[in-house]
N, C-alpha and C positions, 0 to 999 in steps of 0.2 A: 504494498500500500504506499501510495506517495502522499507525502505531507507537505503542505506550503506553510512556510511561516507568515504568521498574522499577529506580529507585534506591535502594541499599539503605542503611539507617541505618549510621553508623559510629561504633564505640565504639574509641577509640585511647586508649593511655596511663592505664589504670586498672589499680588492684589492687582484687582481691575481698577485703575483710577478714572475712567469715563465711561460714558454709556457707549454700548456696542450695537453695530448695526450689519447685518448681511454678513455674519462671519461664521466659518465652518470650522466646528469643534466636534464632528462626528469621529467615532470610532477612536477616541483618545481617552486617556487616564487624567483625571483633574483630581489632585491631592492637594488639600491644604488652600485651596484658592478662595480669595477674599473679595466681596464685594457688598457696599451698603448703598442702600438708595440708588442705584444705577438701574438703568433701563436696557433690557435687551431686545432686539428688533429683529427678527427673521434669522436667530441664531440657530444653527443646528447642534443639539447634542445626542444625535441620533446614533445608538449602541455604544454611548460612552459609559464610562465608570466616573461616578463621582464620590469621593471619599474625604470625610473630615473636612467639606466645604462649607464656607460661611457666604449667604445669599440674603441676608435678612433685610426685609424692606424693600426689596427690589422688585420692579415691574417686567414681566416678561410676555412680550407680544409677538405673536406668531412662530413660537419658537417649537422646534421639533424634538421631543424627549422620548420618541418612539424607541422602545428596547433600551432603554437608558437604566442603569442600575445605580441606586443611589443610597449611599451606606453613610450614617453616622454625619450627616449634614444639619445645617440649619436654615430652613426657609420660612421663618416667623415673620408674618406681616408682609410676606411678598404677593403680588398680585398676577394673575395669568389671562390672558385675552388671546382665544382663539388658538391655544397651544394643543399639541398632540403628545397624549401620555400612553398611547396603546402599548402593550407588553413592557410597560416600564415595571420595575421592583423597587420597594421601599424597605429599609432596614433602619432601625434606629435615628430616625430622622425628625427633628421637630419641625412640625408643619400644622398650621391650621386646620381645624375641623370643615372650614367653609369649603376648603376643597373637593370635599364629596358631594358639594351641591353645585358646583361650577365647571369642574375640571373633567368629569367623566366622559369617555368616549360615548358616541351615538349608538354604537353596536352593544346590544345587551351583553353578550357573551364575553366581549372584551371589558366591558365596564365592571361587571361581575368578578373578573379575574383582579383586575386594578383594585376593586373594592377589599378583596380577600386580602391582598397584599397590605394595603392600608391598614386593615382591621388589626393585623399582627402588628405592624409599625406601631399603631396608636397604643396598643398593649404595651409595647416595648417602652415608651416614653411616658406611660402612666396616665395618658388621657382616657380615662373608662366612659366619659361621655361620649366620645368619638368612637370609640371601639363600640358602644350600643348603638350608635346611628349606623354606623358602616354595617353592623350586623342585619338591621331592619332594611337598609339597602339592598345588601346583598340577597335577602329573602325575596323580595320584590322583584330582582333583576332575574333571578333563577325562575321564578314563575312565568315573567314575560318571556324569556328565551324558551320555555318548554312549551307555552302557547304557541309562539311564533314557528317552532320547530314542527308543530303539530298540524297548525291551521292557517299559517301566512302563505299568502300566494307570492311573495318576493321569489324572485329566481334565485336567490342564494340559499333559501331555505328548501326550495322545491328540487335543486339540484343536488343539496347535500343530505337532506332526509327523505326517504321513498320508502314506499312500502311497508312491511312489517315495522321497520324502525320509525316511521312516522305514527304509525298505531302506538308503538311502544311509549313515545313521548306524549301521546295525548293521554295515556293511561297514567304517566306519571304526573302530567298536569291535573289530571282529576284527582289525584291524590294531594298533590300540594294544593289544591284549591279547597279540598275538604279539610284537610289540616290547618290551611291559612283560616278558614272560617271559625274552627273549633277554638284553636288558641294562636292564632298569626303565625303558624309554623315555630311556636317555641320563642317568640318575640314579644307578645303583646298579652299582659295580664287583663287589660281591658276586654280582651276578645273572651279570654276564659269567664269573666264576670258576666259578659253579655250572653254567652252560651248558657251560664246557668240560668238567667234570668227568662231567656228565650224558652229553654226546657220547661221551666216550670209554668209559664203563661200557656204555652201549647198543650202541656199535659191537662191544666186547668179548662181549657177550651174543650178538649176531645172528651173530659168526663162529664162536662154538662151537655155535651152534645149526645153522649150514651146514657145518661142518667137524667130523664127529664124533669126529676123532683128537685134537683138542687140547682140553685141559682150560682150565677156565675161567681160572685163574691164569695160565697160559700165553698166553693170548689176550690177557689184560688186560695182561700185561708187553709183549707184542708191540706192541698197539694205541699205549700209552703211549710206548713207544719209537719209534714211527713219528709219532706227533704231535709229537713234539718234534725230528724230524729225524734220529734216530739209527738206525741200523740194527739190526734185531731178528733173533731166531732162534728159530722160523723166521720166513724175511722175509713182507712181505706183498705181495700181487700189486700190481703198478704203479699200476693205476688206484685203488685203495684208498690207496696213497701219495699220489698226487695230490689226491685229494680230502679226505684227511686235512689236507695241506699249506695247500689253500684254506681249510679250517675254521679252522687256526691261525691264518693271515694276516688273516682276518675277525675273528676274536676279539681278536687282538692290535690290530686297528685300533680296534675298539671300546672297547677297554681305555684305548688312548690318547686317544681322543676324549673319554672322560669325565675323565680325567685332565688333560688340556690344559683343558677347560672348568672344571674346577673351579680350577685354578691362574689362570686368566684373570680369574675372578671376583675375584681377590686384588688 
């Protein structure tokens, strides 16, 4: 097997004293490069490696970070306009969590991969608010990708996902949607509470429909009492008590799983 040398030029221990425009830094290694309150316009960092660099309060306009590997850098207060971050990876880098809202690629699968990298990065620097935000965004992007893979008419998806592969993604999307409705795919305590309230209301409604002698408020009160394991008057049948108990335990387990996961991130 023949191998070709692919050594990257190394730029280290440098300060950028002025704004930079239309400069090519692609496939280079930047170490301990320093810039504060500078503007970078049409600068390519494509497939470069940035290590221990300091770009605080800088402004990046139409810059290309595609495939860039960024480690132990500081981008606090920096702004990004029309920049590309596809396939970039981030490690132990100081970064504002607004990046998650403004700089993700339009392709949901690439955006999901970037969010995963950023979620780990935010965990490294102790920004757990951003970790939770990234996890929520990742769940939404996963659902969007599964939906497009199964149902989108775009040429990209129809050429890549065909036949049984498309059916498989449709099944995965259905599973994702069901879990999202029940507990937000592990990211929403509110969804768990809403699922519990919806279950109680629907149960009471069905109870009124099957038992014309009870009013809706009476049925609702009986179901609420039974849901929390309190004797109701009139009492519900034993099989309904068992089912409500199972539902209560399942929802409580989901609630605790979300709570423990969020606390574990801290």
